[in-house]
Biopython code that builds the backbone (N, CA, C, O; Angstrom):
import numpy as np
from Bio.PDB.StructureBuilder import StructureBuilder

atoms = [
    (1, "UNK", "N", (12.647, -0.623, -3.097)),
    (1, "UNK", "CA", (12.720, 0.120, -1.862)),
    (1, "UNK", "C", (11.733, -0.519, -0.875)),
    (1, "UNK", "O", (10.590, -0.816, -1.224)),
    (2, "UNK", "N", (12.186, -0.716, 0.330)),
    (2, "UNK", "CA", (11.328, -1.262, 1.368)),
    (2, "UNK", "C", (10.451, -0.136, 1.907)),
    (2, "UNK", "O", (10.951, 0.860, 2.430)),
    (3, "UNK", "N", (9.134, -0.310, 1.773)),
    (3, "UNK", "CA", (8.173, 0.711, 2.176)),
    (3, "UNK", "C", (7.363, 0.167, 3.353)),
    (3, "UNK", "O", (6.935, -0.987, 3.347)),
    (4, "UNK", "N", (7.165, 1.008, 4.353)),
    (4, "UNK", "CA", (6.407, 0.636, 5.543)),
    (4, "UNK", "C", (5.089, 1.382, 5.566)),
    (4, "UNK", "O", (5.031, 2.572, 5.256)),
    (5, "UNK", "N", (4.024, 0.672, 5.937)),
    (5, "UNK", "CA", (2.714, 1.287, 6.096)),
    (5, "UNK", "C", (2.033, 0.638, 7.299)),
    (5, "UNK", "O", (2.322, -0.504, 7.655)),
    (6, "UNK", "N", (1.135, 1.383, 7.909)),
    (6, "UNK", "CA", (0.339, 0.863, 9.016)),
    (6, "UNK", "C", (-0.988, 0.374, 8.469)),
    (6, "UNK", "O", (-1.705, 1.117, 7.800)),
    (7, "UNK", "N", (-1.314, -0.878, 8.756)),
    (7, "UNK", "CA", (-2.571, -1.468, 8.329)),
    (7, "UNK", "C", (-3.718, -0.686, 8.979)),
    (7, "UNK", "O", (-3.738, -0.521, 10.198)),
    (8, "UNK", "N", (-4.666, -0.209, 8.179)),
    (8, "UNK", "CA", (-5.736, 0.646, 8.691)),
    (8, "UNK", "C", (-6.730, -0.091, 9.578)),
    (8, "UNK", "O", (-7.498, 0.546, 10.298)),
    (9, "UNK", "N", (-6.731, -1.413, 9.541)),
    (9, "UNK", "CA", (-7.666, -2.179, 10.367)),
    (9, "UNK", "C", (-7.006, -2.690, 11.637)),
    (9, "UNK", "O", (-7.587, -2.613, 12.719)),
    (10, "UNK", "N", (-5.783, -3.216, 11.504)),
    (10, "UNK", "CA", (-5.132, -3.849, 12.655)),
    (10, "UNK", "C", (-4.112, -2.949, 13.353)),
    (10, "UNK", "O", (-3.661, -3.267, 14.453)),
    (11, "UNK", "N", (-3.750, -1.844, 12.734)),
    (11, "UNK", "CA", (-2.698, -0.946, 13.231)),
    (11, "UNK", "C", (-1.317, -1.600, 13.256)),
    (11, "UNK", "O", (-0.395, -1.068, 13.873)),
    (12, "UNK", "N", (-1.165, -2.736, 12.600)),
    (12, "UNK", "CA", (0.144, -3.376, 12.491)),
    (12, "UNK", "C", (0.965, -2.660, 11.425)),
    (12, "UNK", "O", (0.439, -2.266, 10.384)),
    (13, "UNK", "N", (2.241, -2.500, 11.690)),
    (13, "UNK", "CA", (3.138, -1.933, 10.689)),
    (13, "UNK", "C", (3.596, -3.076, 9.787)),
    (13, "UNK", "O", (4.130, -4.084, 10.249)),
    (14, "UNK", "N", (3.374, -2.889, 8.498)),
    (14, "UNK", "CA", (3.746, -3.889, 7.502)),
    (14, "UNK", "C", (4.788, -3.283, 6.576)),
    (14, "UNK", "O", (4.918, -2.062, 6.493)),
    (15, "UNK", "N", (5.526, -4.129, 5.886)),
    (15, "UNK", "CA", (6.477, -3.643, 4.890)),
    (15, "UNK", "C", (6.297, -4.425, 3.600)),
    (15, "UNK", "O", (5.852, -5.573, 3.597)),
    (16, "UNK", "N", (6.658, -3.766, 2.505)),
    (16, "UNK", "CA", (6.624, -4.406, 1.194)),
    (16, "UNK", "C", (7.760, -3.805, 0.370)),
    (16, "UNK", "O", (7.972, -2.592, 0.370)),
    (17, "UNK", "N", (8.473, -4.661, -0.320)),
    (17, "UNK", "CA", (9.548, -4.205, -1.195)),
    (17, "UNK", "C", (8.923, -3.820, -2.534)),
    (17, "UNK", "O", (8.433, -4.676, -3.270)),
    (18, "UNK", "N", (8.946, -2.520, -2.840)),
    (18, "UNK", "CA", (8.289, -2.010, -4.035)),
    (18, "UNK", "C", (9.299, -1.335, -4.967)),
    (18, "UNK", "O", (10.267, -0.731, -4.506)),
    (19, "UNK", "N", (9.069, -1.441, -6.276)),
    (19, "UNK", "CA", (9.951, -0.775, -7.243)),
    (19, "UNK", "C", (9.555, 0.699, -7.400)),
    (19, "UNK", "O", (9.036, 1.105, -8.440)),
    (20, "UNK", "N", (9.807, 1.487, -6.360)),
    (20, "UNK", "CA", (9.458, 2.904, -6.352)),
    (20, "UNK", "C", (10.664, 3.717, -5.898)),
    (20, "UNK", "O", (11.635, 3.179, -5.366)),
    (21, "UNK", "N", (10.579, 5.022, -6.120)),
    (21, "UNK", "CA", (11.644, 5.910, -5.671)),
    (21, "UNK", "C", (11.142, 6.766, -4.514)),
    (21, "UNK", "O", (9.937, 6.888, -4.292)),
    (22, "UNK", "N", (12.067, 7.348, -3.792)),
    (22, "UNK", "CA", (11.690, 8.250, -2.708)),
    (22, "UNK", "C", (10.940, 9.455, -3.261)),
    (22, "UNK", "O", (10.012, 9.961, -2.631)),
    (23, "UNK", "N", (11.346, 9.910, -4.440)),
    (23, "UNK", "CA", (10.673, 11.049, -5.065)),
    (23, "UNK", "C", (9.202, 10.732, -5.328)),
    (23, "UNK", "O", (8.337, 11.572, -5.078)),
    (24, "UNK", "N", (8.907, 9.525, -5.832)),
    (24, "UNK", "CA", (7.517, 9.133, -6.056)),
    (24, "UNK", "C", (6.737, 9.104, -4.747)),
    (24, "UNK", "O", (5.608, 9.591, -4.678)),
    (25, "UNK", "N", (7.343, 8.532, -3.711)),
    (25, "UNK", "CA", (6.667, 8.476, -2.417)),
    (25, "UNK", "C", (6.389, 9.876, -1.887)),
    (25, "UNK", "O", (5.315, 10.135, -1.343)),
    (26, "UNK", "N", (7.339, 10.767, -2.044)),
    (26, "UNK", "CA", (7.145, 12.147, -1.595)),
    (26, "UNK", "C", (5.991, 12.812, -2.338)),
    (26, "UNK", "O", (5.178, 13.507, -1.729)),
    (27, "UNK", "N", (5.919, 12.604, -3.643)),
    (27, "UNK", "CA", (4.820, 13.175, -4.423)),
    (27, "UNK", "C", (3.496, 12.612, -3.934)),
    (27, "UNK", "O", (2.547, 13.363, -3.708)),
    (28, "UNK", "N", (3.423, 11.305, -3.769)),
    (28, "UNK", "CA", (2.177, 10.672, -3.330)),
    (28, "UNK", "C", (1.763, 11.155, -1.936)),
    (28, "UNK", "O", (0.591, 11.450, -1.707)),
    (29, "UNK", "N", (2.701, 11.235, -1.025)),
    (29, "UNK", "CA", (2.380, 11.576, 0.358)),
    (29, "UNK", "C", (2.137, 13.068, 0.579)),
    (29, "UNK", "O", (1.486, 13.442, 1.555)),
    (30, "UNK", "N", (2.642, 13.920, -0.297)),
    (30, "UNK", "CA", (2.574, 15.359, -0.062)),
    (30, "UNK", "C", (1.718, 16.129, -1.055)),
    (30, "UNK", "O", (1.655, 17.357, -0.998)),
    (31, "UNK", "N", (1.067, 15.430, -1.953)),
    (31, "UNK", "CA", (0.181, 16.083, -2.915)),
    (31, "UNK", "C", (-1.126, 15.311, -2.973)),
    (31, "UNK", "O", (-1.284, 14.288, -2.306)),
    (32, "UNK", "N", (-2.038, 15.792, -3.751)),
    (32, "UNK", "CA", (-3.324, 15.101, -3.931)),
    (32, "UNK", "C", (-3.335, 14.239, -5.183)),
    (32, "UNK", "O", (-4.398, 13.953, -5.734)),
    (33, "UNK", "N", (-2.173, 13.830, -5.628)),
    (33, "UNK", "CA", (-2.061, 13.017, -6.829)),
    (33, "UNK", "C", (-2.516, 11.591, -6.530)),
    (33, "UNK", "O", (-2.145, 11.016, -5.507)),
    (34, "UNK", "N", (-3.311, 11.031, -7.419)),
    (34, "UNK", "CA", (-3.825, 9.672, -7.235)),
    (34, "UNK", "C", (-2.704, 8.640, -7.295)),
    (34, "UNK", "O", (-1.730, 8.793, -8.032)),
    (35, "UNK", "N", (-2.867, 7.599, -6.508)),
    (35, "UNK", "CA", (-1.837, 6.559, -6.425)),
    (35, "UNK", "C", (-1.544, 5.957, -7.794)),
    (35, "UNK", "O", (-0.386, 5.683, -8.107)),
    (36, "UNK", "N", (-2.566, 5.748, -8.612)),
    (36, "UNK", "CA", (-2.350, 5.145, -9.931)),
    (36, "UNK", "C", (-1.616, 6.096, -10.886)),
    (36, "UNK", "O", (-0.993, 5.652, -11.851)),
    (37, "UNK", "N", (-1.691, 7.384, -10.616)),
    (37, "UNK", "CA", (-0.960, 8.338, -11.453)),
    (37, "UNK", "C", (0.514, 8.445, -11.065)),
    (37, "UNK", "O", (1.373, 8.666, -11.918)),
    (38, "UNK", "N", (0.796, 8.288, -9.784)),
    (38, "UNK", "CA", (2.187, 8.349, -9.327)),
    (38, "UNK", "C", (2.904, 7.029, -9.571)),
    (38, "UNK", "O", (4.097, 7.011, -9.872)),
    (39, "UNK", "N", (2.171, 5.922, -9.440)),
    (39, "UNK", "CA", (2.769, 4.585, -9.549)),
    (39, "UNK", "C", (2.044, 3.754, -10.607)),
    (39, "UNK", "O", (1.435, 2.740, -10.263)),
    (40, "UNK", "N", (2.088, 4.146, -11.874)),
    (40, "UNK", "CA", (1.317, 3.417, -12.896)),
    (40, "UNK", "C", (1.798, 1.987, -13.141)),
    (40, "UNK", "O", (1.042, 1.166, -13.661)),
    (41, "UNK", "N", (3.030, 1.682, -12.777)),
    (41, "UNK", "CA", (3.581, 0.351, -13.052)),
    (41, "UNK", "C", (3.364, -0.646, -11.916)),
    (41, "UNK", "O", (3.687, -1.825, -12.060)),
    (42, "UNK", "N", (2.822, -0.188, -10.794)),
    (42, "UNK", "CA", (2.575, -1.111, -9.681)),
    (42, "UNK", "C", (1.299, -1.906, -9.924)),
    (42, "UNK", "O", (0.403, -1.470, -10.647)),
    (43, "UNK", "N", (1.238, -3.077, -9.306)),
    (43, "UNK", "CA", (0.014, -3.879, -9.384)),
    (43, "UNK", "C", (-1.039, -3.266, -8.474)),
    (43, "UNK", "O", (-0.738, -2.410, -7.641)),
    (44, "UNK", "N", (-2.269, -3.712, -8.644)),
    (44, "UNK", "CA", (-3.354, -3.228, -7.780)),
    (44, "UNK", "C", (-3.060, -3.555, -6.315)),
    (44, "UNK", "O", (-3.335, -2.736, -5.437)),
    (45, "UNK", "N", (-2.510, -4.728, -6.040)),
    (45, "UNK", "CA", (-2.177, -5.109, -4.657)),
    (45, "UNK", "C", (-1.103, -4.192, -4.075)),
    (45, "UNK", "O", (-1.181, -3.800, -2.910)),
    (46, "UNK", "N", (-0.109, -3.853, -4.878)),
    (46, "UNK", "CA", (0.950, -2.964, -4.399)),
    (46, "UNK", "C", (0.405, -1.566, -4.131)),
    (46, "UNK", "O", (0.769, -0.939, -3.136)),
    (47, "UNK", "N", (-0.459, -1.076, -5.007)),
    (47, "UNK", "CA", (-1.053, 0.250, -4.792)),
    (47, "UNK", "C", (-1.957, 0.246, -3.560)),
    (47, "UNK", "O", (-1.973, 1.213, -2.798)),
    (48, "UNK", "N", (-2.703, -0.832, -3.364)),
    (48, "UNK", "CA", (-3.560, -0.921, -2.179)),
    (48, "UNK", "C", (-2.723, -0.900, -0.908)),
    (48, "UNK", "O", (-3.130, -0.309, 0.093)),
    (49, "UNK", "N", (-1.573, -1.532, -0.940)),
    (49, "UNK", "CA", (-0.683, -1.496, 0.212)),
    (49, "UNK", "C", (-0.288, -0.060, 0.542)),
    (49, "UNK", "O", (-0.269, 0.326, 1.711)),
    (50, "UNK", "N", (0.028, 0.729, -0.479)),
    (50, "UNK", "CA", (0.395, 2.126, -0.252)),
    (50, "UNK", "C", (-0.772, 2.920, 0.336)),
    (50, "UNK", "O", (-0.568, 3.805, 1.167)),
    (51, "UNK", "N", (-1.980, 2.607, -0.092)),
    (51, "UNK", "CA", (-3.158, 3.331, 0.366)),
    (51, "UNK", "C", (-3.555, 2.927, 1.786)),
    (51, "UNK", "O", (-3.788, 3.786, 2.636)),
    (52, "UNK", "N", (-3.631, 1.639, 2.036)),
    (52, "UNK", "CA", (-4.234, 1.157, 3.282)),
    (52, "UNK", "C", (-3.303, 0.382, 4.203)),
    (52, "UNK", "O", (-3.653, 0.110, 5.352)),
    (53, "UNK", "N", (-2.125, 0.025, 3.712)),
    (53, "UNK", "CA", (-1.234, -0.803, 4.511)),
    (53, "UNK", "C", (-1.661, -2.259, 4.561)),
    (53, "UNK", "O", (-1.114, -3.048, 5.332)),
    (54, "UNK", "N", (-2.641, -2.615, 3.737)),
    (54, "UNK", "CA", (-3.135, -3.995, 3.720)),
    (54, "UNK", "C", (-2.472, -4.791, 2.604)),
    (54, "UNK", "O", (-2.338, -4.317, 1.476)),
    (55, "UNK", "N", (-2.064, -6.001, 2.938)),
    (55, "UNK", "CA", (-1.469, -6.912, 1.967)),
    (55, "UNK", "C", (-2.560, -7.841, 1.436)),
    (55, "UNK", "O", (-3.648, -7.908, 2.008)),
    (56, "UNK", "N", (-2.278, -8.555, 0.351)),
    (56, "UNK", "CA", (-3.268, -9.520, -0.135)),
    (56, "UNK", "C", (-3.656, -10.542, 0.940)),
    (56, "UNK", "O", (-4.816, -10.944, 1.023)),
    (57, "UNK", "N", (-2.698, -10.956, 1.754)),
    (57, "UNK", "CA", (-2.998, -11.894, 2.833)),
    (57, "UNK", "C", (-3.953, -11.278, 3.857)),
    (57, "UNK", "O", (-4.824, -11.967, 4.388)),
    (58, "UNK", "N", (-3.793, -9.990, 4.133)),
    (58, "UNK", "CA", (-4.707, -9.317, 5.066)),
    (58, "UNK", "C", (-6.135, -9.358, 4.546)),
    (58, "UNK", "O", (-7.066, -9.589, 5.317)),
    (59, "UNK", "N", (-6.324, -9.137, 3.236)),
    (59, "UNK", "CA", (-7.663, -9.181, 2.657)),
    (59, "UNK", "C", (-8.241, -10.585, 2.748)),
    (59, "UNK", "O", (-9.428, -10.752, 3.026)),
    (60, "UNK", "N", (-7.411, -11.591, 2.517)),
    (60, "UNK", "CA", (-7.877, -12.978, 2.628)),
    (60, "UNK", "C", (-8.346, -13.261, 4.045)),
    (60, "UNK", "O", (-9.427, -13.815, 4.247)),
    (61, "UNK", "N", (-7.536, -12.882, 5.027)),
    (61, "UNK", "CA", (-7.918, -13.115, 6.424)),
    (61, "UNK", "C", (-9.161, -12.318, 6.801)),
    (61, "UNK", "O", (-10.002, -12.816, 7.550)),
    (62, "UNK", "N", (-9.293, -11.119, 6.310)),
    (62, "UNK", "CA", (-10.457, -10.291, 6.592)),
    (62, "UNK", "C", (-11.713, -10.950, 6.029)),
    (62, "UNK", "O", (-12.746, -10.987, 6.697)),
    (63, "UNK", "N", (-11.633, -11.459, 4.828)),
    (63, "UNK", "CA", (-12.794, -12.120, 4.207)),
    (63, "UNK", "C", (-13.152, -13.413, 4.926)),
    (63, "UNK", "O", (-14.332, -13.717, 5.097)),
    (64, "UNK", "N", (-12.150, -14.177, 5.350)),
    (64, "UNK", "CA", (-12.407, -15.423, 6.075)),
    (64, "UNK", "C", (-13.128, -15.141, 7.388)),
    (64, "UNK", "O", (-13.980, -15.925, 7.807)),
    (65, "UNK", "N", (-12.794, -14.029, 8.041)),
    (65, "UNK", "CA", (-13.411, -13.679, 9.318)),
    (65, "UNK", "C", (-14.878, -13.323, 9.151)),
    (65, "UNK", "O", (-15.633, -13.361, 10.123)),
    (66, "UNK", "N", (-15.296, -12.981, 7.948)),
    (66, "UNK", "CA", (-16.675, -12.536, 7.723)),
    (66, "UNK", "C", (-17.575, -13.640, 7.203)),
    (66, "UNK", "O", (-18.732, -13.375, 6.875)),
    (67, "UNK", "N", (-17.081, -14.875, 7.117)),
    (67, "UNK", "CA", (-17.915, -15.980, 6.640)),
    (67, "UNK", "C", (-18.169, -16.968, 7.723)),
    (67, "UNK", "O", (-18.855, -17.966, 7.499)),
]
sb = StructureBuilder()
sb.init_structure("model")
sb.init_model(0)
sb.init_chain("A")
sb.init_seg("    ")
for serial, (resi, resn, name, xyz) in enumerate(atoms, 1):
    if name == "N":
        sb.init_residue(resn, " ", resi, " ")
    sb.init_atom(name, np.array(xyz, "f"), 0.0, 1.0, " ", f" {name:<3s}", serial, name[0])
structure = sb.get_structure()
């Protein structure tokens, strides 16, 4: 499923194709359930995208800007 999130630093809307269901997204977005409990099969990068809208490339660029 193609999931859209807004990057918390740049406000850019990003998308990522994730192996999730709408039901899982609804649970995550409408309850206080932890991302790792709703999506145990996702990678850390995929879960971070759901939380912050940041992709691995965004983290790389962010780190490069700080050196």
